[in-house]
C-alpha atoms as an extended CHARMM CRD file, in Angstrom:
* protein
*
       114  EXT
         1         1  MET       CA              0.8900000000       -9.9640000000      -13.1930000000  PROA      1               0.0000000000
         2         2  ARG       CA             -2.2530000000       -7.9300000000      -12.7050000000  PROA      2               0.0000000000
         3         3  VAL       CA             -2.6770000000       -5.6710000000       -9.6880000000  PROA      3               0.0000000000
         4         4  THR       CA             -5.9480000000       -6.4470000000       -7.9420000000  PROA      4               0.0000000000
         5         5  SER       CA             -7.1920000000       -5.9250000000       -4.4090000000  PROA      5               0.0000000000
         6         6  LYS       CA             -6.5010000000       -9.6040000000       -3.6530000000  PROA      6               0.0000000000
         7         7  TYR       CA             -2.9260000000       -9.2470000000       -4.9510000000  PROA      7               0.0000000000
         8         8  LEU       CA             -2.3070000000       -6.1660000000       -2.7660000000  PROA      8               0.0000000000
         9         9  GLN       CA             -3.9240000000       -7.8550000000        0.2260000000  PROA      9               0.0000000000
        10        10  ASN       CA             -1.6920000000      -10.9350000000       -0.1290000000  PROA      10              0.0000000000
        11        11  TRP       CA              1.3940000000       -8.8000000000       -0.7250000000  PROA      11              0.0000000000
        12        12  LEU       CA              0.8420000000       -6.8010000000        2.4670000000  PROA      12              0.0000000000
        13        13  THR       CA              0.1300000000       -9.9090000000        4.5440000000  PROA      13              0.0000000000
        14        14  ASN       CA              3.3070000000      -11.5490000000        3.2030000000  PROA      14              0.0000000000
        15        15  LYS       CA              5.2750000000       -8.3750000000        3.9600000000  PROA      15              0.0000000000
        16        16  PHE       CA              4.0440000000       -8.4870000000        7.5730000000  PROA      16              0.0000000000
        17        17  GLU       CA              5.1340000000      -12.1280000000        7.8380000000  PROA      17              0.0000000000
        18        18  GLU       CA              8.5300000000      -11.2700000000        6.3450000000  PROA      18              0.0000000000
        19        19  LEU       CA              9.0210000000       -8.4670000000        8.8920000000  PROA      19              0.0000000000
        20        20  GLU       CA              7.6420000000      -10.6770000000       11.7130000000  PROA      20              0.0000000000
        21        21  ILE       CA              4.7930000000       -8.2750000000       12.4560000000  PROA      21              0.0000000000
        22        22  PRO       CA              1.7290000000      -10.1260000000       13.8450000000  PROA      22              0.0000000000
        23        23  TRP       CA             -0.8260000000       -8.3580000000       11.6430000000  PROA      23              0.0000000000
        24        24  VAL       CA             -2.7690000000       -9.4360000000        8.5800000000  PROA      24              0.0000000000
        25        25  CYS       CA             -4.4470000000       -7.4280000000        5.8090000000  PROA      25              0.0000000000
        26        26  TYR       CA             -8.0450000000       -8.4880000000        5.3720000000  PROA      26              0.0000000000
        27        27  GLU       CA             -9.4500000000       -5.8690000000        3.0060000000  PROA      27              0.0000000000
        28        28  VAL       CA             -8.3480000000       -3.3060000000        0.4320000000  PROA      28              0.0000000000
        29        29  CYS       CA            -10.8500000000       -0.4890000000       -0.0580000000  PROA      29              0.0000000000
        30        30  ARG       CA            -10.9450000000        2.1080000000       -2.7910000000  PROA      30              0.0000000000
        31        31  SER       CA            -11.7430000000        5.6840000000       -2.0060000000  PROA      31              0.0000000000
        32        32  TYR       CA            -13.9200000000        7.4420000000       -4.5240000000  PROA      32              0.0000000000
        33        33  ASN       CA            -12.5800000000       10.9470000000       -4.0830000000  PROA      33              0.0000000000
        34        34  ARG       CA            -12.9350000000       13.6800000000       -6.6360000000  PROA      34              0.0000000000
        35        35  PRO       CA             -9.8610000000       14.3990000000       -8.8170000000  PROA      35              0.0000000000
        36        36  CYS       CA             -9.2910000000       17.7020000000       -7.0430000000  PROA      36              0.0000000000
        37        37  ASP       CA             -9.1880000000       15.8600000000       -3.6830000000  PROA      37              0.0000000000
        38        38  ILE       CA             -6.6590000000       13.3550000000       -5.0270000000  PROA      38              0.0000000000
        39        39  GLU       CA             -4.4760000000       16.1590000000       -6.3910000000  PROA      39              0.0000000000
        40        40  GLY       CA             -4.6420000000       17.7260000000       -2.9410000000  PROA      40              0.0000000000
        41        41  GLY       CA             -3.1580000000       14.5930000000       -1.3470000000  PROA      41              0.0000000000
        42        42  ALA       CA             -6.1550000000       12.4260000000       -0.4930000000  PROA      42              0.0000000000
        43        43  CYS       CA             -5.3960000000        8.7130000000       -0.4300000000  PROA      43              0.0000000000
        44        44  GLN       CA             -6.8880000000        6.3890000000       -3.0280000000  PROA      44              0.0000000000
        45        45  LEU       CA             -6.5960000000        3.0200000000       -1.2820000000  PROA      45              0.0000000000
        46        46  TYR       CA             -7.1980000000        1.9470000000        2.3110000000  PROA      46              0.0000000000
        47        47  PHE       CA             -5.5830000000       -1.2580000000        3.5530000000  PROA      47              0.0000000000
        48        48  ARG       CA             -7.5630000000       -2.5630000000        6.5340000000  PROA      48              0.0000000000
        49        49  ILE       CA             -5.3990000000       -4.6510000000        8.8370000000  PROA      49              0.0000000000
        50        50  LYS       CA             -6.0290000000       -6.5490000000       12.0650000000  PROA      50              0.0000000000
        51        51  HSD       CA             -3.9210000000       -8.2030000000       14.7200000000  PROA      51              0.0000000000
        52        52  LYS       CA             -3.5990000000      -11.9740000000       14.3360000000  PROA      52              0.0000000000
        53        53  THR       CA             -4.2600000000      -12.9010000000       17.9470000000  PROA      53              0.0000000000
        54        54  ASP       CA             -5.7390000000       -9.8850000000       19.7600000000  PROA      54              0.0000000000
        55        55  THR       CA             -9.1100000000       -9.5070000000       18.0880000000  PROA      55              0.0000000000
        56        56  HSD       CA            -11.1550000000       -8.0880000000       20.9680000000  PROA      56              0.0000000000
        57        57  SER       CA             -9.4140000000       -4.8670000000       21.8960000000  PROA      57              0.0000000000
        58        58  LEU       CA            -10.1870000000       -1.4840000000       20.4370000000  PROA      58              0.0000000000
        59        59  LEU       CA             -6.7450000000       -1.2220000000       18.8290000000  PROA      59              0.0000000000
        60        60  SER       CA             -6.8230000000       -4.6020000000       17.1210000000  PROA      60              0.0000000000
        61        61  GLU       CA             -7.7830000000       -3.0330000000       13.7690000000  PROA      61              0.0000000000
        62        62  ARG       CA             -6.0000000000       -0.2570000000       11.8750000000  PROA      62              0.0000000000
        63        63  VAL       CA             -5.8350000000        1.3270000000        8.4450000000  PROA      63              0.0000000000
        64        64  ILE       CA             -2.7830000000        1.8230000000        6.2310000000  PROA      64              0.0000000000
        65        65  LEU       CA             -3.0540000000        4.3750000000        3.4530000000  PROA      65              0.0000000000
        66        66  GLY       CA             -2.0660000000        4.0810000000       -0.1840000000  PROA      66              0.0000000000
        67        67  PHE       CA             -1.8100000000        7.1970000000       -2.3150000000  PROA      67              0.0000000000
        68        68  TYR       CA             -1.8580000000        5.4760000000       -5.7320000000  PROA      68              0.0000000000
        69        69  SER       CA             -4.8100000000        3.8260000000       -7.4280000000  PROA      69              0.0000000000
        70        70  MET       CA             -4.6790000000        0.2240000000       -8.5950000000  PROA      70              0.0000000000
        71        71  GLY       CA             -4.1530000000        1.3860000000      -12.1740000000  PROA      71              0.0000000000
        72        72  GLN       CA             -1.2610000000        3.5890000000      -11.1240000000  PROA      72              0.0000000000
        73        73  HSD       CA              0.2610000000        0.7020000000       -9.1640000000  PROA      73              0.0000000000
        74        74  GLN       CA             -0.0200000000       -1.4180000000      -12.3180000000  PROA      74              0.0000000000
        75        75  GLU       CA              1.7300000000        1.2300000000      -14.4180000000  PROA      75              0.0000000000
        76        76  TYR       CA              4.5520000000        1.6060000000      -11.9150000000  PROA      76              0.0000000000
        77        77  LEU       CA              5.0820000000       -2.1550000000      -11.5990000000  PROA      77              0.0000000000
        78        78  ASN       CA              5.1570000000       -2.5030000000      -15.3940000000  PROA      78              0.0000000000
        79        79  SER       CA              7.7750000000        0.2810000000      -15.5150000000  PROA      79              0.0000000000
        80        80  GLY       CA             10.2280000000       -1.5380000000      -13.2480000000  PROA      80              0.0000000000
        81        81  TYR       CA              9.1470000000       -0.3360000000       -9.8160000000  PROA      81              0.0000000000
        82        82  GLU       CA              8.2630000000       -2.4940000000       -6.8000000000  PROA      82              0.0000000000
        83        83  LEU       CA              5.7580000000       -2.2090000000       -3.9880000000  PROA      83              0.0000000000
        84        84  TRP       CA              7.1800000000       -0.9220000000       -0.7280000000  PROA      84              0.0000000000
        85        85  LEU       CA              5.8580000000       -0.7340000000        2.8120000000  PROA      85              0.0000000000
        86        86  LYS       CA              7.1920000000        2.6620000000        3.8370000000  PROA      86              0.0000000000
        87        87  PHE       CA              7.5780000000        3.3210000000        7.5620000000  PROA      87              0.0000000000
        88        88  ASP       CA              8.3020000000        6.5990000000        9.2850000000  PROA      88              0.0000000000
        89        89  ARG       CA             11.5630000000        6.9360000000       11.1780000000  PROA      89              0.0000000000
        90        90  TYR       CA             10.0400000000        5.4910000000       14.3750000000  PROA      90              0.0000000000
        91        91  MET       CA              8.7350000000        2.3320000000       12.6520000000  PROA      91              0.0000000000
        92        92  ILE       CA              5.1910000000        2.9120000000       13.9130000000  PROA      92              0.0000000000
        93        93  LEU       CA              2.7010000000        0.6660000000       12.1440000000  PROA      93              0.0000000000
        94        94  GLY       CA             -0.0520000000        3.2930000000       12.1860000000  PROA      94              0.0000000000
        95        95  ASN       CA              2.1760000000        5.7700000000       10.3510000000  PROA      95              0.0000000000
        96        96  CYS       CA              3.2490000000        3.5690000000        7.4670000000  PROA      96              0.0000000000
        97        97  GLU       CA              1.9550000000        3.6190000000        3.9040000000  PROA      97              0.0000000000
        98        98  VAL       CA              2.0700000000        1.4500000000        0.8000000000  PROA      98              0.0000000000
        99        99  ASP       CA              4.2710000000        3.1140000000       -1.8130000000  PROA      99              0.0000000000
       100       100  VAL       CA              6.3960000000        2.2430000000       -4.8650000000  PROA      100             0.0000000000
       101       101  ARG       CA             10.1480000000        2.5490000000       -5.3560000000  PROA      101             0.0000000000
       102       102  LYS       CA             12.6550000000        1.9540000000       -8.1220000000  PROA      102             0.0000000000
       103       103  THR       CA             14.1800000000       -1.5000000000       -8.4400000000  PROA      103             0.0000000000
       104       104  LYS       CA             16.4510000000       -0.9210000000      -11.4320000000  PROA      104             0.0000000000
       105       105  ASP       CA             18.5870000000        2.0150000000      -12.4680000000  PROA      105             0.0000000000
       106       106  ASN       CA             16.7140000000        2.3020000000      -15.7600000000  PROA      106             0.0000000000
       107       107  ALA       CA             13.2240000000        2.3710000000      -14.2250000000  PROA      107             0.0000000000
       108       108  GLN       CA             11.2570000000        5.2970000000      -15.5940000000  PROA      108             0.0000000000
       109       109  PRO       CA              8.0680000000        6.7210000000      -14.1280000000  PROA      109             0.0000000000
       110       110  PRO       CA              5.0500000000        5.9390000000      -16.2850000000  PROA      110             0.0000000000
       111       111  ASN       CA              4.1520000000        8.6210000000      -18.8000000000  PROA      111             0.0000000000
       112       112  SER       CA              7.5190000000       10.3360000000      -18.4110000000  PROA      112             0.0000000000
       113       113  LEU       CA              8.4680000000       12.9950000000      -20.9170000000  PROA      113             0.0000000000
       114       114  ASP       CA             11.8610000000       11.4060000000      -21.7310000000  PROA      114             0.0000000000
């Protein structure tokens, strides 16, 4: 499986359906930050989402951040990790992010020193 913007878009839309959240991801944008910005915590992917039914209000579109690039997502998925929609403790949609987490006990981060 190859990680592309279409794959991430479909994954996020399916995750919303699974959680019964009436939103859909319609675009995945790359940020072209400098390496020093990325090391400082700047996000690398923007997931643009919109409400399924309410399309006219000001709050019908939002952005979810992703702090890994597509290549890094690919490396993590190949190493036994899975994509994860990470919410804050209040489950606010505007404060969530797309992240990765371990699926197996033997999953190793890519390029680990072990």
